[in-house]
MILO-43601 format. One record per residue (C-alpha): residue number from 1; x, y, z. Coordinates in nm, 2 decimals, decimal comma. Example, Ala and Ser with C-alpha at 12.3 -4.5 7.8 and 13.67 -1.06 7.14 Angstrom:
<nodes>
[1 [1,23 -0,45 0,78]]
[2 [1,37 -0,11 0,71]]
</nodes>
This chain:
<nodes>
[1 [2,21 1,24 1,56]]
[2 [2,13 1,05 1,24]]
[3 [1,89 1,22 1,01]]
[4 [1,64 1,04 0,79]]
[5 [1,70 1,04 0,41]]
[6 [1,50 1,30 0,23]]
[7 [1,28 1,13 -0,04]]
[8 [1,32 1,43 -0,26]]
[9 [1,69 1,39 -0,26]]
[10 [1,66 1,02 -0,33]]
[11 [1,44 1,09 -0,63]]
[12 [1,70 1,34 -0,76]]
[13 [1,97 1,07 -0,74]]
[14 [1,75 0,81 -0,92]]
[15 [1,66 1,06 -1,19]]
[16 [2,02 1,15 -1,25]]
[17 [2,13 0,78 -1,26]]
[18 [1,85 0,68 -1,50]]
[19 [1,88 0,97 -1,74]]
[20 [2,26 1,00 -1,73]]
[21 [2,27 1,38 -1,71]]
[22 [2,18 1,65 -1,45]]
[23 [1,99 1,85 -1,72]]
[24 [1,77 1,55 -1,82]]
[25 [1,71 1,47 -1,45]]
[26 [1,60 1,83 -1,39]]
[27 [1,36 1,81 -1,69]]
[28 [1,21 1,48 -1,55]]
[29 [1,17 1,64 -1,20]]
[30 [1,04 1,97 -1,34]]
[31 [1,31 2,16 -1,16]]
[32 [1,60 2,37 -1,26]]
[33 [1,94 2,21 -1,32]]
[34 [2,09 2,42 -1,04]]
[35 [1,83 2,30 -0,80]]
[36 [1,89 1,93 -0,88]]
[37 [2,27 1,98 -0,85]]
[38 [2,22 2,13 -0,51]]
[39 [2,00 1,84 -0,40]]
[40 [2,27 1,59 -0,51]]
[41 [2,54 1,78 -0,34]]
[42 [2,33 1,79 -0,02]]
[43 [2,27 1,42 -0,03]]
[44 [2,65 1,35 -0,07]]
[45 [2,72 1,59 0,21]]
[46 [2,46 1,42 0,44]]
[47 [2,61 1,08 0,37]]
[48 [2,97 1,19 0,36]]
[49 [3,02 0,99 0,03]]
[50 [3,06 1,06 -0,34]]
[51 [2,75 0,91 -0,51]]
[52 [2,81 1,02 -0,87]]
[53 [3,10 1,03 -1,11]]
[54 [3,07 1,34 -1,31]]
[55 [3,23 1,38 -1,66]]
[56 [3,17 1,60 -1,96]]
[57 [2,94 1,33 -2,10]]
[58 [2,72 1,30 -1,80]]
[59 [2,70 1,13 -1,46]]
[60 [2,71 0,77 -1,35]]
[61 [2,67 0,60 -1,01]]
[62 [2,97 0,52 -0,79]]
[63 [2,97 0,20 -0,59]]
[64 [2,83 0,39 -0,29]]
[65 [2,57 0,55 -0,53]]
[66 [2,47 0,20 -0,66]]
[67 [2,41 0,09 -0,30]]
[68 [2,20 0,39 -0,21]]
[69 [2,00 0,37 -0,54]]
[70 [1,90 0,02 -0,46]]
[71 [1,77 0,12 -0,12]]
[72 [1,61 0,44 -0,26]]
[73 [1,40 0,24 -0,51]]
[74 [1,28 0,01 -0,23]]
[75 [1,21 0,31 0,01]]
[76 [1,02 0,51 -0,26]]
[77 [0,82 0,20 -0,36]]
[78 [0,72 0,14 0,00]]
[79 [0,61 0,51 0,03]]
[80 [0,40 0,48 -0,29]]
[81 [0,25 0,16 -0,17]]
[82 [0,16 0,31 0,17]]
[83 [-0,01 0,60 0,00]]
[84 [-0,21 0,37 -0,23]]
[85 [-0,32 0,16 0,07]]
[86 [-0,43 0,46 0,27]]
[87 [-0,61 0,63 -0,02]]
[88 [-0,76 0,30 -0,11]]
[89 [-0,90 0,26 0,24]]
[90 [-1,05 0,61 0,22]]
[91 [-1,22 0,55 -0,11]]
[92 [-1,56 0,40 -0,04]]
[93 [-1,90 0,35 -0,21]]
[94 [-2,10 0,13 -0,44]]
[95 [-2,03 0,11 -0,82]]
[96 [-2,29 -0,05 -1,05]]
[97 [-2,11 -0,19 -1,35]]
[98 [-2,28 -0,33 -1,66]]
[99 [-2,10 -0,51 -1,94]]
[100 [-2,16 -0,73 -2,25]]
[101 [-2,15 -1,09 -2,15]]
[102 [-1,84 -1,18 -2,36]]
[103 [-1,63 -0,95 -2,14]]
[104 [-1,71 -1,16 -1,83]]
[105 [-1,47 -1,43 -1,97]]
[106 [-1,18 -1,19 -2,04]]
[107 [-0,92 -1,03 -1,82]]
[108 [-1,18 -0,77 -1,70]]
[109 [-1,28 -0,96 -1,39]]
[110 [-0,92 -0,98 -1,28]]
[111 [-0,88 -0,61 -1,33]]
[112 [-1,19 -0,55 -1,11]]
[113 [-1,04 -0,78 -0,85]]
[114 [-0,72 -0,58 -0,86]]
[115 [-0,91 -0,25 -0,82]]
[116 [-1,12 -0,40 -0,53]]
[117 [-0,80 -0,51 -0,35]]
[118 [-0,66 -0,16 -0,38]]
[119 [-0,99 -0,01 -0,25]]
[120 [-1,14 -0,26 -0,01]]
[121 [-1,43 -0,03 0,09]]
[122 [-1,56 -0,02 -0,26]]
[123 [-1,86 -0,24 -0,34]]
[124 [-1,91 -0,36 -0,69]]
[125 [-2,24 -0,47 -0,84]]
[126 [-2,22 -0,64 -1,18]]
[127 [-2,48 -0,71 -1,45]]
[128 [-2,45 -0,84 -1,81]]
[129 [-2,68 -0,74 -2,09]]
[130 [-2,69 -0,66 -2,46]]
[131 [-2,54 -0,32 -2,57]]
[132 [-2,88 -0,15 -2,64]]
[133 [-3,00 -0,25 -2,29]]
[134 [-2,68 -0,12 -2,13]]
[135 [-2,73 0,21 -2,31]]
[136 [-3,07 0,24 -2,14]]
[137 [-2,92 0,13 -1,80]]
[138 [-2,66 0,40 -1,79]]
[139 [-2,89 0,67 -1,92]]
[140 [-3,17 0,60 -1,67]]
[141 [-2,93 0,57 -1,38]]
[142 [-2,94 0,19 -1,32]]
[143 [-2,57 0,16 -1,39]]
[144 [-2,28 0,39 -1,31]]
[145 [-2,04 0,25 -1,57]]
[146 [-2,12 0,03 -1,87]]
[147 [-1,88 -0,13 -2,12]]
[148 [-2,03 -0,23 -2,45]]
[149 [-2,04 -0,18 -2,83]]
[150 [-2,02 0,20 -2,88]]
[151 [-2,20 0,18 -3,22]]
[152 [-2,52 0,09 -3,02]]
[153 [-2,51 0,40 -2,80]]
[154 [-2,65 0,74 -2,87]]
[155 [-2,36 0,92 -2,68]]
[156 [-1,98 0,92 -2,70]]
[157 [-1,79 0,69 -2,47]]
[158 [-1,56 0,81 -2,19]]
[159 [-1,29 0,61 -2,38]]
[160 [-1,28 0,33 -2,63]]
[161 [-1,05 0,05 -2,76]]
[162 [-1,05 -0,23 -3,00]]
[163 [-0,97 -0,61 -2,97]]
[164 [-0,88 -0,88 -3,22]]
[165 [-1,15 -1,13 -3,30]]
[166 [-1,11 -1,49 -3,43]]
[167 [-1,33 -1,74 -3,61]]
[168 [-1,41 -2,00 -3,34]]
[169 [-1,56 -2,34 -3,36]]
[170 [-1,54 -2,70 -3,24]]
[171 [-1,22 -2,89 -3,30]]
[172 [-1,44 -3,16 -3,46]]
[173 [-1,63 -2,94 -3,70]]
[174 [-1,59 -2,99 -4,07]]
[175 [-1,65 -2,71 -4,33]]
[176 [-1,68 -2,86 -4,68]]
[177 [-1,55 -2,61 -4,94]]
[178 [-1,86 -2,67 -5,16]]
[179 [-2,11 -2,58 -4,89]]
[180 [-2,20 -2,25 -4,73]]
[181 [-2,02 -2,18 -4,40]]
[182 [-2,26 -2,24 -4,11]]
[183 [-2,28 -1,95 -3,86]]
[184 [-2,41 -1,93 -3,51]]
[185 [-2,59 -1,60 -3,47]]
[186 [-2,77 -1,40 -3,20]]
[187 [-3,14 -1,35 -3,26]]
[188 [-3,10 -0,98 -3,18]]
[189 [-2,91 -0,75 -3,42]]
[190 [-2,54 -0,75 -3,34]]
[191 [-2,26 -0,54 -3,49]]
[192 [-2,03 -0,84 -3,50]]
[193 [-2,28 -1,02 -3,71]]
[194 [-2,32 -0,73 -3,94]]
[195 [-1,95 -0,72 -3,99]]
[196 [-1,95 -1,10 -4,04]]
[197 [-2,19 -1,07 -4,34]]
[198 [-1,98 -0,79 -4,49]]
[199 [-1,66 -1,00 -4,45]]
[200 [-1,80 -1,31 -4,62]]
[201 [-1,96 -1,10 -4,90]]
[202 [-1,62 -0,92 -4,97]]
[203 [-1,44 -1,26 -4,97]]
[204 [-1,71 -1,41 -5,20]]
[205 [-1,77 -1,70 -4,96]]
[206 [-2,12 -1,84 -4,92]]
[207 [-2,26 -1,86 -4,57]]
[208 [-2,58 -1,95 -4,39]]
[209 [-2,73 -1,91 -4,04]]
[210 [-2,72 -2,26 -3,90]]
[211 [-2,83 -2,18 -3,54]]
[212 [-2,98 -1,88 -3,36]]
[213 [-2,90 -1,82 -2,99]]
[214 [-3,02 -1,57 -2,73]]
[215 [-2,73 -1,57 -2,48]]
[216 [-2,35 -1,60 -2,49]]
[217 [-2,37 -1,93 -2,29]]
[218 [-2,60 -2,07 -2,56]]
[219 [-2,35 -1,95 -2,83]]
[220 [-2,07 -2,14 -2,66]]
[221 [-2,29 -2,45 -2,63]]
[222 [-2,37 -2,43 -3,01]]
[223 [-2,00 -2,40 -3,09]]
[224 [-1,91 -2,70 -2,87]]
[225 [-2,19 -2,90 -3,04]]
[226 [-2,04 -2,83 -3,38]]
[227 [-2,35 -2,65 -3,50]]
[228 [-2,15 -2,37 -3,67]]
[229 [-1,88 -2,11 -3,62]]
[230 [-1,88 -1,76 -3,48]]
[231 [-1,67 -1,45 -3,42]]
[232 [-1,51 -1,47 -3,07]]
[233 [-1,26 -1,30 -2,85]]
[234 [-0,96 -1,54 -2,83]]
[235 [-0,98 -1,59 -2,45]]
[236 [-1,35 -1,67 -2,46]]
[237 [-1,30 -1,99 -2,67]]
[238 [-1,38 -2,30 -2,46]]
[239 [-1,12 -2,57 -2,43]]
[240 [-1,28 -2,80 -2,69]]
[241 [-1,30 -2,53 -2,95]]
[242 [-1,02 -2,36 -3,15]]
[243 [-0,94 -2,07 -3,39]]
[244 [-1,04 -2,19 -3,74]]
[245 [-0,85 -1,95 -3,97]]
[246 [-0,54 -2,18 -4,01]]
[247 [-0,76 -2,48 -4,11]]
[248 [-1,02 -2,32 -4,34]]
[249 [-1,04 -2,05 -4,60]]
[250 [-1,23 -1,79 -4,41]]
[251 [-1,23 -1,41 -4,45]]
[252 [-1,01 -1,20 -4,22]]
[253 [-1,20 -1,15 -3,89]]
[254 [-1,30 -0,79 -3,82]]
[255 [-1,20 -0,61 -3,50]]
[256 [-1,43 -0,57 -3,20]]
[257 [-1,48 -0,22 -3,06]]
[258 [-1,57 -0,15 -2,70]]
[259 [-1,65 0,18 -2,52]]
[260 [-1,67 0,27 -2,15]]
[261 [-1,97 0,50 -2,07]]
[262 [-2,03 0,69 -1,75]]
[263 [-2,36 0,79 -1,59]]
[264 [-2,43 1,16 -1,56]]
[265 [-2,24 1,32 -1,27]]
[266 [-2,04 1,01 -1,18]]
[267 [-1,92 0,98 -0,82]]
[268 [-1,56 0,99 -0,72]]
[269 [-1,53 0,61 -0,69]]
[270 [-1,68 0,57 -1,03]]
[271 [-1,44 0,81 -1,18]]
[272 [-1,15 0,63 -1,01]]
[273 [-1,26 0,30 -1,15]]
[274 [-1,29 0,45 -1,50]]
[275 [-0,94 0,59 -1,48]]
[276 [-0,81 0,26 -1,35]]
[277 [-0,97 0,07 -1,63]]
[278 [-0,85 0,32 -1,89]]
[279 [-0,49 0,28 -1,78]]
[280 [-0,52 -0,10 -1,79]]
[281 [-0,73 -0,15 -2,11]]
[282 [-0,55 0,10 -2,34]]
[283 [-0,20 0,03 -2,22]]
</nodes>
């Protein structure tokens, strides 16, 4: 009677093949060297074939071992995928996510779509707001997760990361060297704008607020109209705008910092989404 292949034995074979030694495979699998050697011998006995060439320098796959390793990778990948699908179906609930408006035009929505595909019973509610408003939303329980500027919060984020910013403006804009650089700025206080003022001051470049806006959509409109320039995440630049640093003498753009904040006593789905985003955003 044909016996099924033991996935533990297959993992031992792959670990030995990928590390090149039994000792390194044992360390990867958190087992003793003797235990891994016995697993490999059992696998070879079950199949009636030599799967590894053993020398004083280590081990390598035989032709039969190469064939089995290819199938082992596929079988273990299918096993992992089946587990993810079943666990994903079991994870259910509603997550209320708040974020600063800029992030709605980054890769974040694609990450949320990926999470939703893995966990189809999860319902996501999204809202955008300024960082101080999101701080209130997560503290008073209106949001389960918020992603915003950590300097505007009174608590520490679950995790944080930084992103490169660029000076963005219309492809048709002209910045004469003898005139102050026109900036598009939010009416509300903004950390990026504070850093903009510092950057221009340190570079000794004159600047002026050419246009005030209240929303990110209005900011984009002002840039497209050529009313001024602004700090932007690279992927949020509209098609008819561009990064201006190569064309003009501008100070080095500062970095943007983001933090993910959790409500008190987050649910299991909320914690799962936070862990998923952490792995994707800080990778």
